[in-house]
N, C-alpha and C positions, 0 to 999 in steps of 0.2 A: 504494500500500500504506500502511496505517496503521502507526504505531509498534508497536502490539500485534502486527500480523502480521509485522513485521520482527524481532521478538524471537526468532522461530524460526531466524533467520539470525545471531544473535549481537548484534544491536543492543540497547542498553540505554538507559533514561532516565537523565539526569544529575540528581543532587540539587542543592540550592541551593548548597552549598559547592563542588561541582565546576563549576557555572556561574560562580560568582564567581571561581574560580581561573582559568578560561579567559579571562574578561573582564579580569582583572588582569594576565595574562601575554601575551595575544595582541597587542593594540595596533593591529590592522588588521581591516577588515571591509567590508561593503557596505551602504550606506544606500539604502533604497528610499523614494521620495517620490511621492505621488499627482500625476497630471496629468489632463488631460481625456481622454486615451487610456490607453495602457499606462503603468505606473509608470516613472519614471526611476530608474536604479540607478547609484550611484557608489561606487567603492572609496575608502575614507578611513582615515586613522590616527585613533585615538581615545584618550581617557583615561577610564578607569572610576574613579568616585569611591569604589568599594568598597562602595557601598550600592545606589543606585537610579537613577544617572544616568551618561550618557556625555557627554563634551565633545569638540567638534570645532572646529578652526580652519580656515577656508577663505576663499579670495579672494572678496570681494564687490565688485560694481561694476555699471556699467550693463548689462553683458552676462552677469551671473552667473545662469544658469538655476537652479543649485543653491540660491543664496541666495533667489531669487525664490520658488521652490517651497517652500523651508523656511519663509519668512516667511508664506506663506498656508496651509500644511498644517494640517489638523485632526488628522491621524494620520500615522505613519510606521512603518517597520520597519527593523530592522538585523540583519544576519547576521554573526556572527563564527565562524570555524572554523579548525581546525588539521588538516592531513592529512599524516601521516607516510608511510603506505602505503595502498593500497586497502582494507586490512583494519584499519588503525589510524588512526582519526580521531575528532574531536569537533566538534560543531556546536551553536551556540546561536542561537536566533531570538528577537528581542525585538520587542515592539510597544509603541508609546507615542506621545508627542507631542514635537515639536521646536520650540524657540523660541530667539531671541537671548538671550544672557545680558545682563541689565541692567548698565549701566556701573557701578552701585554694587556689583555682585558680581564684576565682571570681574577685578580684581586678585587677589582671593582664589583664583579658579579658575585664573588663569595661574600663580600660585605653586604650587598643587597639581600642575598639569601639568608644571611644570619639574622636579619631583622624580622624575618617571617618564620623561619624554620631552624632556629639555632641548634637544638639538640640533634636533629637529623643531620645537619651539615657537619657538626663536630664528629659524630660517629662515623659518617661516611669518609670524611677527610682524614680520619685517624688511620684508615687503611692506606697502606703505602701506594698501592696501584689504583688510584682513582682517576677518572677523567671527568672533565666538566664539559657538557655539551649544551648547545643552544638549538632550540627548535624555532625557526623563523616562520611565523604564521602567515600564510598567503591566502587561505580561505577559511571561513568560519561559519558554522551553522549551529543554531541552537533550537531545541524544541523542549516544551514542558507540558506537563499535565498536572493541574492543581485542582483537585476536587473530583467528585464522582462524574462518570460519563452522563451526558444529558438524559439518557433513558433511565438512569438509576437515581437521579436527583429527586428529592422530595418536592412535590408540586404545591406545597403550602397546606394541604389538608392531611398531612401525615402519611401519605401514600406515594410511592413512586409511580411514574406513568406506566 
């Protein structure tokens, strides 16, 4: 079903401010990276810069598939969502590019991340082989459903339609 078709069931598109709010407050999501076959998907904590980029810290090393795929990816996707109940949820899908943060910018990014996720950053950076990556957002779409679907809503007389 398309988003337009889902509107009949109470799903709505999120505006830019709502998308920013979810990205600013959520902090976790799923990164999808291309492979030769099906994409690889990994849950990650992230930092949103408030504008157009996410930042990730993850272990890099000889056996890091995530780092290997991130380093060679031309495109990636990221899904952030919050689900309170089956009828109250928000979902943001981002498309963009991912790259290592240059060492010349790394300290500035780390400082920004510390203001929002200090414990996570300290633990991750305590590991010797970590990499700092930036996901530059090129496309963003958000949808939400808040409340019961129209056919289940109370019509005022205590009964659903």
